N, C-alpha and C positions, 0 to 999 in steps of 0.2 A: 843442168841449169844452162839459160841461155846468155851468152856473153858476147857482147858488140866490142868489136875491136876499136882502137883510137885512130882509124886512118881517115881520109876525107871523108866529107858530107856523102859523096856518091856511094863511095865504098861502103859507108855504113849502112846505108839503105840497100844496096843491090845484094851484099852479101851479109847473110845472117848466121854468124857462126855460132853453133851450138855445140859445147863440149861435155859431153856426159859419157863416163865409163869408155873413154877414149875413141868416140864417135863422133865426126864431124860433118856438118849438111851444109852445102852451099845451096841458097835460095834465090832464084832470079827476081830481078825487079818486078817482072810481068806477074809473077805467082804471089806475089806480097799481098797481104791482106789490103783490101781497098783504103783502110784507116792508116796504113802504113806508107801508101803512097800518096794520102793528103800529107801526111807531115813531110814528106820527103819534097814536095812542089812547094809548100807553106815555108819552109825555113831555108830552101835552096840557096836565096839571094838575100837572106837575113844578113844584115851588118853588124847586130849587136853582138858582142862578143860575149856578152853574159848569157844570152839566149841563142846559143849555136844550135842547130839542128841535131848536131853529135849529141850534146847532152840531152835534148829534148828526146829525141829519138832513143836514147839510152834507157830514160826513164819510162818511155812508153815500152818498150819492148821488155824491160825488167817487169812492168806490172803485166804485160801480156804473157809472159813466160808462166805465170801462177795458173793460168787457164789451161785445161787439157788440150792436148794436141792430137788430130788423129795421126794415127800411125800410117805412113807410105806404104803402098804394096811393094813388094821387091820386084826388081828387073827382071823381064824372063831371061832365064839362063844363067842365073846367078847360083843355083843350085840351092838354093834358100837359107844358105848358111848367113848371110849379113839380116835374112828377116829373121832368123833365130834369135840373133843378138838384139834387134830392134824388137822383137817381143818380149824377151827378157827385161830389156829397158822400160818398157811402158809397163809390166807386171810390177816391177819396182816401185814405178810411179804412182801405181794405183793403189799400192799398199801403203804409200807414203801418205796418201790422199785419206785414206781410210783412217790412219792413225789420228790425222788431224780432226776427225770428226768428234773425238771426245772433248776437245776444247769447245767444238761449237755446242755440243750437246750440254757442256757443263755451264758455258756463257748462256745459253738459253735457259738452264735450269734457275740460275740465280737472279736473271733479269726477270724471268716470269714469275719467280716467287716473291720479289719485291714490288712487280706491278699487282700481283693478286693482293699483298698485304695493304699497298696504298688504297687500292680499291675497296677492301674490306673498311679500312679506317674511315673512308671517305662515307660509305655505307652506314656504318655504326654511327658516325657524327650525324647522320639524317634522322636518327630514331629519337623518339621524345623520350624525356627523362621519367622511368619507373620508380625511382627511388622513394616517391612518397606515396606510392601504392604499396609497400612492402608490409602494411598493416594488414591486408589482406590474408597474406599468409603468415602464419604466427611463427616465431621462433622454434616451437616445438616441433613444427611440421619438419623444419630442416635437421632437427636432432632425430626425428624420428624416421625421417627418410635412410639416416645412416644406419639405423637400426633393424628396419625391415629387410627380412630376407627375401630377396628380389628371386631368387630360384623357387621359393614355396609360394611367391605371387605367381610366377609363370606358370608354375603346375597346376595353380588353382583357376586359371583361366581356361577357356573350354578350348578343345583341340579344332584345327580347322576342319578335321573331317565333321566333328559334331555341327559345325557350322554350315558345312556345305550340306548336312542332310536337312537341315532345316531351310535351305533355300529352294525356290520353287523349281520346279522342272520347266527350264526357260524354253525347250522345244516344245513341250505341249501348250504353255501359255503363247508361243508365238502361232502355233496352230488354231488355239482359241481366237486370237485376235484376227488372224487372217480371215477364219469363219465370219466373225462379227463384221469385218471389213465387207465380205462379200455381201451380208445380209443387207449393210447399209447401202452399198453399190447397186444392189439390185432394186431396193427401193427408190432411190432416184433416177432410175432406168424406167420406172413404171412397170417392171415386172416383178413384183415383191412375190419371195418362194413362198412366204406364210399365208399369201390370201386363201381366202376360203371360198371353195367352189360355190356355185349356183346349187341349191338344194332340189331346184325343181328340175335340174337338168338329169339326163341319165347317166350312170355311173359308167365311166369307160376308162380303158387302161390308162389313157394318161392323167385322168383325175384320182386314181387309185395311187400312182406313181407320186402325184403331188401331196396327196394326204401321207403318203409314207415319210416324204421327204419333210413334210411338216412336222409330223411327230417327232422323227429323228433330229431335227432342229432344234426342237423344244427340249429333248433331252440333252442334248448337247450344251444348250442355255443353263438348264437347270445343274450340269454337271461342273459347267464352268462355275456359277454363282458357290457351289459346294467347296471347289477346288479353291476360289478365294477367300473364302471363310476360313478355310482350314489352314490356308497359308497366314493369315491375320491372326488366328489362334497360336500357331507354331511361333510367331515373332512376337506375340503377346507373352507366353511362356518364357521365350529367350529373354525378352525385355525384364520381365518380372524377377528372371535368375539373376540377371547382372545387376538390377536394382538390389536385391538382397545381398549379394556380395559386395556391392558398394556399400550398404549401410553396415555389414559388420565392419568392413574396412573403416568407415567413419567412425563407428563406434570405438574401435581401437585408438583411433586418432584422439576422439574426443575425451577418452580415458586418459590417455596420456597428457593432455591438457590438464585434466581434472586433479592429476595427481601433483601437477606442478604448478596450481592455481595459486598457491601461498606464495611461491617463490617469486611471481611476478603481479605487476599491477593489473588487476581485474578490469577488463574492458567490458562495459555492459552489451549485449547484442542489439540490435536495431529494432527489434521487436519490443525487447525489454523498455527501451527508452520511451517507444512509442505508448506502450501500455501506462507507462508512470503518468505521461501525459494525460492520457484518458482517465486514470484515478484521480488526478488532481481536478481535471474539469468535472468529475462527478459530484466532487464536494463543493464546487464553486458557485455561490448565490450572486451572480453579478446585478449591480445597481445600474450599470450604463448599457444593458440589452445586448452584451458581448455573448452570443449564442455559439454553442458548440456544433462546428458544423465540419468537425474531423471525420473520417471515414471510420467506419466499423461495418462488421458483417451482422444484420440483425437477422435471427432465425425467429420466423414467425409460421403460423400454423393453425389449423383446428386441434381441439383438445384429442389427445391419442391418435394424432396423424403420423407418430414419429419423428417428430423434431429431435427430442432428446437422443434417440437411436442414430440418427444421421450425424450429430455433433459428436456422439460417442465414437463412431466409426471415424470420423475426420480426426479425433483424438487419440485413437487406438486403443481405448479402454474404457470400461464401463464404470463411469465415475459419478452417474446420476442416480439419486434412488429411483426407485420403481413402484408403480403401482397398477392394479388391473382396472382400468377403466376410470380410476380416480383422478382429480387433481394433483399432480405432484410438485410441478413448476410453479411456486406461490410468490415467487418474487425474480427480477432479472438476474442472470448469471453471466457476468462478463468472464469469458475463458481466453487467456493469451497463450495462443500454442505458438511454441519455438524448438528449435532442435538444442538437444544436449546428450550427455552421453548415457544417462540414465533414465529410465521412464518414470519420472517423480512428479507429483502435484504438490502446490504449496498455496495457501492463502496469502492475501495480500499483508494482513494485519497478525500473520502467525508466522513463527519460524519453524514450526515442525514440517517436514517432508513426508510425505506418504509415497511409499515403493508401490507403482502400479504394477509391478510384477509379482506382488505376493498377495493373495486373497484376501488375508487379513487387514492389510492397508488399504484394500481396495472397499472394503466393508465397512471399515472405520471413516473413509473419506465419504461416503456414502450418508453414514450417520451423520457425520457434522454437517455436511450440506443441509440433510433434512432439519437439523436442529436451528441451524442458522437461519433459515428460511422459516421455521414457524416462530423463532424470536423476534424477526423483523416484521412480522404480521401483527398490527394492533389489535387490541381487545375489542372483539365485535366485528371483525374484518377478515376477508377471506385471501386477498392478494396484496401485496406491499409493494411499493415504489421503491425500497432501498435496494440498492444493488450490491450483489456479493461477488468479491472480485477473487478469480483464482487462476493460478498459471499451470500450465501443463507443458513438460519437456521431454522429449525424448528424440531416438534417432529416427531420422526420416519422416518428422512430422513437418508439416508445412505451416510456414510463419504466416499467422493473420491473428485478429483478435475478433471474437464471434460475442454475440450477446444473444443468450436463449430467453426468451421472454414466454410468460403463461400462455397456454393454449387458450385460442380464441373459443367462446360457447355460445351456443345460440339460446339456451333456457339455464334460469338458475335453478338448483336442485334444493333439496332440503338439506339443512345445514349450512348454506351459502350465505352470504351477506345480501342484502337487497340490492345492493350497489355493484355487485360482483362483475357482471357483464358489461357495465359501463365503465369500470374502472380498468378492465382488461384491455378495453378499446381504447381508452385514453393513454394508457401506457404504450400499448403498440404505435398508436400515432404519435406519440411524442417521439419515439426513436425513428420510425420510419421518415418521419418529415425533415429529418436531416437531409439537405440537398446531395449530401456525399456519401451518405449510408448506403451498403450494397444490402438489398433485400433478398433473403434467400427465403423463398416462399415454398412451404411443404404442403404438398397435396397427397391425402392417402389415397393410392391407386384401386384398394379393394372396395370402396365404397362408390356410390353414384356422384358422378362430377357435380351434379346439380345441387346436392346438399352442401357443399363447400362455400363457406362464409368468407373465408380469409383472402380469396381470390377478388372479390369485390372490394374488399378493404384496400389490398395492395394496388388495385387499378385505380382506387382514389388518390393514393399517396403518390402513385408513378405511372401516371396514365401513359405515356409514351414506351414505359420498358426500358429506360436508358441505363438503369441500374439495379434491375431484378434478374434473378436467377430462379426458374422454377424446377423443382424437383418433385418427381413422381415417386412415392414410396410405394412399398408391398405390390411390385410388380408381378412377382409370382401368384400371389393371390390373385390379382387382376386378371392374369392370363389363364387363370384355372376357371373363374367364374364369370368372365365375360364371354357372351355369345360371339360377339363380335371383336376380334383382336383390332380391327382397323381403328377402333375407339380410341385404343391408346396409342395409335399412330396418329389421329387427330390432336390428342392432348399434348405429345410431345414436339409437335409442328406449330402449336399455338392457334389450330385452327376452332378448338372447342371452345375456349375461353375467349371472352371479349380482353382479357388480360393480355400484355404484351410483355416480352421478357428479352434479356441478351440473349440466353441459352436456355436450352430445356435437357434436363437428365432424368434418367429412370434407373433406380437403385432396390436394393434388396437388403434389409436390415436384420436377417434373421430369419427364423421360423416361428417367433413370438415367443420364444422361451427366455426369462430371464437369467437362466443359469448359463446359455451360451457363452462362448469366449470369442473375442474378436477375431481369431484365427477362424474358429470355426465357421464364423459368419462371413469372412471372407471367401473361404473354399466354398461355402454354400453358394454365394452370389457368384462365383467364376463357374461353378457347375450349370448354374441354372442359364446363364447367359450364352453359355457354351451350346448348350441344348436348346437353347429357347427359339421357338420358329418366330419368334419377332424379330431377332437379329439374324437370322437364315432367311428369310422371305424378305429382307431389307425395310421392315416398318422401323426398325431404330439402326441408327449408325453406332459403328464401334465406339466413335469419341462420346456419345451421350450415356453411355452405361456404366456402372460400377462406381462406388462411392469415391475410389482413388483418383479417377478423371473428374469427378466433381471436385474433390479438394483442390487438385492442381488448377481446374479453371478459377474456383473462388479465389484463391489464393494470387492468381496473376492479376484478377480484376481489382482486388483489394488493393495491391502494390501499386497498380495503375491509377485508382483513384486517388491513393495518397500521394503519389508524385505531382499529380496534377492540382491538388489544393491544399497541400499543407502550407505551402509559402504564402499564399494568400491569407490563410487562417493566422500565421505568424504576425503579417501585417495588421490585422485587425486587433490582435492583442497589443501589439506595439502602440497603436492610436489609443486604446483603452488605458495603457499605463501613463501615456501622457496626459489624459485628463484626470487619472486619480492623482499623479504627482502634483499638477497645478492645482487641484483644490486644495491639498495637504499644505502647500506654500502658502495659500492666500488665508488657510482658518488656523492652522498651527505652526508657524515659523518657527518658534523657539523650542519645539518639543521634537524629541526623537520619533521616529515610525516604530513604534513598540505593538506588534500584535496581540491577541488575546494571550497568547502562552506566555510571550516575554513579559507583559504586564502582570501576568499571575505570578510569574518567577519572581518579579520585583516586590510585590505585595507579600510573597511567602516570606522572603527575607525580612521584611517589615515585621511582619508578624512573631517571628522567630526572636528577633532581637527584642520586641517588647515582652515576651514570656521571658527571655534570659534575664531581663531587667528585674522580675520578681526575686532573683537569688541575690539582688544588691540592696535589698531592704534590709535595715537595721534589725538585730535582735529587740532593742528596745521598744521600735515602732510595733513590731509583732507582737509583743508582749502588751503592751499598752492598749492596743485595739482589741486584742482577745481578751484580755480582763475587763474592758468597758462592755464590750458586745456581751461577754457572759452575765455579767451582773444584771444587765438590761433584760436578759432573758429570764432569770431566775429569781431576781430581786422580789417579784411578787409573790411567787411560791414560799420564800424564805420569810418576808413579812407576815403575810395573810396564814400560812399554814404551818409556821414554825415559831416565828417571835409573838405573834399577837397570843395564840393560845397557851404558850409556855409562859408568858409575861402576866396574864390574868389569874395565875395561881397565888397562892396565900405565902409560900414560903420558898426558899431557894433550893431546897432538896428535891420539891416537886417541879420547880422550873428546870433544874439540870437534866432530871429525870424524863421530862417529856422533850427537852431538846435533843438528847442522846437518842431515844427511840425514834423520833422524826428524822433525825440527820441520816441513821442508819437505814432508814426505808428511802428515804431520797436519792441516798448514794447507791444503793444497790439497784434501784428501778429506773430512775430518770436523769440522774446527774451526768453519767457518762454520755448517754447519748445526746443531752443538750450540749454537752461541752464539744462534741465532734460536729454536731451542726453548725454552732457557733464559728469552729474553725474552718469549716467548708464554705461557710457564708463570707467569713473573712478572707479567703483565698479568692473567691470570686470578684469580691469588691475592689480588691489590689488589683487582680489581672483587668477588670474593667475600668478601674482608674489609669493604669499604664496606657491602656489602647486609647482612652480619651485624650491623654496628655500627648501621646504622638499624633492623635490626629489635627492636633492644633499648632504643631510644629511644622508648617509648610508641607504637609502631606498632601498626594493627590488624593481629591476626593471620590475619585472613580473607584477607590478602593473600600468605601465606608460601608457598602453593603456585603462586600466578600469579609470584612473584618468581623462586621456583627454575626454573620452566618458561622464563621469559624469559632467566634466566642462561645455561641449559645451550643454549638454542636461539640464542642469540647467540653465544656460543662456538663453537657447531658451525658457524654461518656465518660466522665471521670466518675469512678467508683472509690470512695473514702476505705482507705485500708483499717478493716475494724479489728484486725488482729491485735491492734495495741489497745483495745476497749478494756481489756480484762486487767492489764498492767495499770490503766489510767484509772480503773475503779480503785484498786489497791491504793495507788499514790493519792487520791482523793480521801477514801477513808481514813487513812493514816493522818493526813491533814488536819480532818474535822476532829479528831479524837486528841489531838494535842490541845491542852489547856493552859501551857505555861508561858506566861508573858515574862520574857528574862528581863525587859530594861524599859526605862520610863519613855523613849522615843515609841516604842512600839505600842505602849499603852495612849500615848497621847495619838497616835494613827489611828487606832481602834476608834476612839472616842470620835475624833474626826470624821471618819468613816460613818459611824453610829449618827451623829448629828447630821451629816448632809444626806444621808437616807432617809431620817425621821421628817427634815426639812421638806425634803422632797413629797415624801407621803403626806404630810400636812398640807401643802401647797394643793396637791391634787383633790386632797378631801375638801378644803375650802372651796375648790372649784366645784365640785359636785353640790355643795350643799348651796352654792350660790345659783346654780342652774336650776336647783328644786325649788327655792322660794322666789326667784325674780331678783329684778334690781331692787334696790334700796330706795328711799325716798328722794336721795341726792340725785342718782341716775333718773330718776321718775322725773324730776322738775329740770333736769339739765337737757335731756337727751329726749324728753317727751316719750318716754315708756311706759306701759302699764303691765300689770301683772296679768296673769291669766286666771280663771277661776281655779284651776287645779294649783296653780303657785301661790293662789291667796289661802286655799286650806292648808299647803304644807306650810306656808310659814306661819300661820295661826298653830298648826300642830307644833313648829320646830320652838316658838316662844313657849308653848307649855310643857315640852321636854325639858326644854333650858331650865326652867324654874325647878325641875325635877332635879337635875344635876345639880343645881345649887345646892338643894337640900341635902343631896346623899353624893358627896364628892367621891367617896370610896365604893360607889355603885358598881355592881357587875356589868358584863358585857351585852346581858339580856334582860329584858323587862318580863316582869311576871305579869300573871294574866289578870291579877287584880288591878295591876298597875295601868295595863292597857285600858281597862274598862273605866279606871279614875280618870284617866286622860279624854277618854273619849265621852264621857258625861260631862267633865269641864267644856270640852269645845262645842259638845251640844247646847250646854247653858248659854254660850255667846252666839248661838245661830248657826253653827258650824259642823256640818255633817261630816263625817269621816269614817274611813273604812280602816279596821283594825291592821290590814296588812300594810297599809300606807303608815300607820304609826310605828311599826316595828321598823320598815325601812327606813322612816326618817331618823329613828332612834340609832338605827346601826352608823348611820353618817355621823350624828351628832356624837355619840360615845367614842367613834374612833378620832375625831378631832380631839376629844376631853382627852382620851390615852396619850394620843401622841404630844400633846404639850405637857402632861405630866412627865412623859418619857424624855421630853427634852430637858425639864426642868431637873430630872434625876440625872440626865447625862453632863448637866454643868457641874452638880455636886460630884461627880464621878471624876472628875477631873484631877481632883487633889486626894483621890481614894486608893492610889497606885502604893502608897506606903502601906496602907492596911490590907491591901489585896497579898503583898508581899510577906508581909509577918503573919497573914492567916488571921487578922482579928475579926470578930464578927460583930458588927454594927450594922442595925437593920436600916439605918440613912444610908451608909455607905456600902452596902452588899451590891456590887455592880457586875452581876452575873450576867444582864445583857452586853455588858461591854465585852465581856470575855467570849460571847457567843458572836458579836459582831468582828472579834478578832480572830475567832477561829474561822469565819467565812471569809474575810479578807485573807487570811493566810492560804486556805484553800484556793482562791480565785487566784493569788499568783503562781501558785506551785503548779496549778491547772495550765495557766497561761503558758508558763515555762516549759512545760512538757509538750503543749501542743504547738508551740512554736520550735521546737527540735523536731517533732515529727513533721511540721509544714516544710522546715529549710532542709532537712535530710531527705524527706521522702516523697511528699506530694508535689511540691513544686516541680521536682524532675519528672515524676508521673504524668503531671499536668503538661509538661514541655512535650513530653512523648505522646500524649494525646493529642496535642495540637498539632505535632508532625503529622501523625496518621491521619487526622482529620484533612489536612492540607495535602497528603498524598491522595489521599480518597477523591478530594475535589479536582485534582489535578487529572485523575484519569477519567473523570466523570465529563464529557463534553457538553452536555447538556447542562450541567450544574453551573461550569465556567461560563458558559453563554448567558445564563441567566443572572449569575453576580457580577459579572464584568461586561456591561453595557455601554450604550452611546455611541453616536455618530463617529466619534474619533476613533474608538477601537474597530468598529465596522470599516470605516476607512481604511485604517491599517492592515486589517484582515484582507480586505480585498485587493489592497496595494502589493502585500506581499505574495497573494497567490497568483495576482497576474504578472509579477516579476518571474516568479517560478516557472510558470507556464510558458512564458516567453523564452527563458534561459533554455528550458529545456526542449522546446521546439528548435530554437537556433542550434542546440547539439543535435538534435535529431536530423536536422535538414544537412546539416555538415556531415553527418556520417552518412546520410542517405546520399549525398553528391561524391563521397568517396566510394561507397559501392558500386555506384554507376562507373 
């Protein structure tokens, strides 16, 4: 270390004393560093005791001592001893300095690490927040990343040597490009090497050299084209291999997601959300001219041009029914393509999944599509406008929505409807006139282009070709059959047709066999284009061939169109929603917005409540109604066929015998059936009564038509349980055989029933007689009415027959022939010509009235005959067998009514309720039936409002998901 003595200022400056390891050096002032001399001169006259030059110099030299100093050379003649000491001193100082480097390095490391950390934090703060995009990578991906064996994945990737083999020979390509450059430079200098020689000139050695050079140059150009094509094919194979491996990895990832799909909330894919919007729009019938302008890919083409085959190649499955030259696509088929873990297909209105990797499921799917098509076609038609909605999922499938339309035809053949051609044109135009629809125009390359019909139709709908993609199918057949392959080049360059398009593609969809698989078709297509002169000669570009490139291009165009138009469509439906809501508020301010399905559910509950009310009917009400209706139904038979014939007999024995026989016959054949008919009619009447009562209780009149239809259909379907008929017959037979009246009230009840019945019949008979003879003298004078000639004859006949009855009060029910002759002659004597049939008919009514009056008189006598009946006294005047008959009939009615009431309340009401539920369920599943039964502007307005809201909400959800995907 250098130490400065505490002498005077001059001594401190002149003499620098350094002591280290016993060595002292004296440095003259002239040899000091210039800075030292400056310090000496500056502070030599300083008067400040605090800042003396001694202290200042000491500080300066202390700092200077830390700098390395040059070792002085030893003086000559010293022998090197002092130099050795000085050398050892400087070695020690150098070691000390090197040891201090560790502190410098440590400090630099700490400081550098801190600076790097601070810089990283600043850079990290500048990045945007990606937390809201975590949905792009699901949770299962992070879980799967921990489970994937990276070593296996690394082994699955191609080796660098294999990749190097696929790379082109750069030296050779450099030579080829140099050759091309020389050709171009020679053309610019005016000395083209490929310029043809003058044929008229003589052949010289120079010209032969030029011809040889020309042929060699052409060979090099051909070789260069082959090398470029070979290189493209190598890259194509490598790309397909990597895509295949990527497809397998994605399948593993999606399967992992599929296993945990029930543990997490399922998010619908973007294409599924969009497809749902299209499904709703297909069923939406707007009254506000809100047209569906959302994009979809419309597949059009001539019949048998290969539309369906192209669509199947895009979907990677043979999903459509096939035919040989006949029309197979009879209605539009909307196919939603999306990516999924398994290759499956599903209809919109069905929960069944068809595994497209199994041939049985593929056949079942094709059969189901064919059935749906034929079902959608109305009788007398060939094609239908009804859309069949189908979704297909699978690994590696491009996301898009395609609509396969019936093929355009030029002639209506046998078996087709007369308007088939016009219907197909109208369906195609309806889909293509959507300004945002992408038209996939399919042209058969194996036939003459001039025979195409669809190109003119597409040109009309999209004259600028801003949304049309042209596809030429069956290129293998076209190359084989066409004498001029350049015609294909003209087609795919858009020079042969007046139709314009965004892009032109050439594809091969198999050899024409329906049994070919998708993989075999892909291999065939790849082999064909690999060996095709169309691609080798540059007539077709590599990006214009294969259905894979086509599907990628169509998908990109589809999503571009979706992003450009979907928000505009959302605004249109938003305006439509405002219009519908305004109309509802002005017309139905106090009613909820119930659509047809909600109104149907409300009506369904009301009808079921009305049916349940049947179970609340009292037993007394049921029995009184059944008894009354049953007697109304059988009273005529009892009076006319049982009572009157038996009452006209002369003694009680014959009366009872006749009654027993006729009652037995009636019970065996007619009575049980009549009773069941009465019970069924009573149930219908009560059901209708409750429906009518509910209709008046502030019920919505919009349900009247539905309730009436449900009532009629339920009654039609209800079949009475006739297994109880045999037991009912036995019960009725036993009731009619019982003749024992046990008490006076039963006797009086029977007499009252008999009197009521006879009086009713007497009134009916009086009315019939009155109609036969016409008005009497009082009515003729007061109401100015006259008798007709027939009524006059009948009146004269009646008067003659009444005189006969007065003479013979106990006359039988029938007139003898001589009595008829006598009456006729008496009338003829008064100038009245009468027919014998008229005499007998008039006698029947008069005798009936006479008999009923006598029966009523006898009934009054029998009121006091219960004592004689109970004691079994025989008295001709009080022999009341007719009262017993009416008691037996009355008791049978009571017992039958009780039995039918039990069957109604225990069985039939529940069965009717079940029938009503079945009818309501059937009507609920029949959209056409509901639309017919629940109608009106209110219903249609609620339906439109619900659909527009649903469309708008789904469009907003789709737009939100679309923005997140961006």
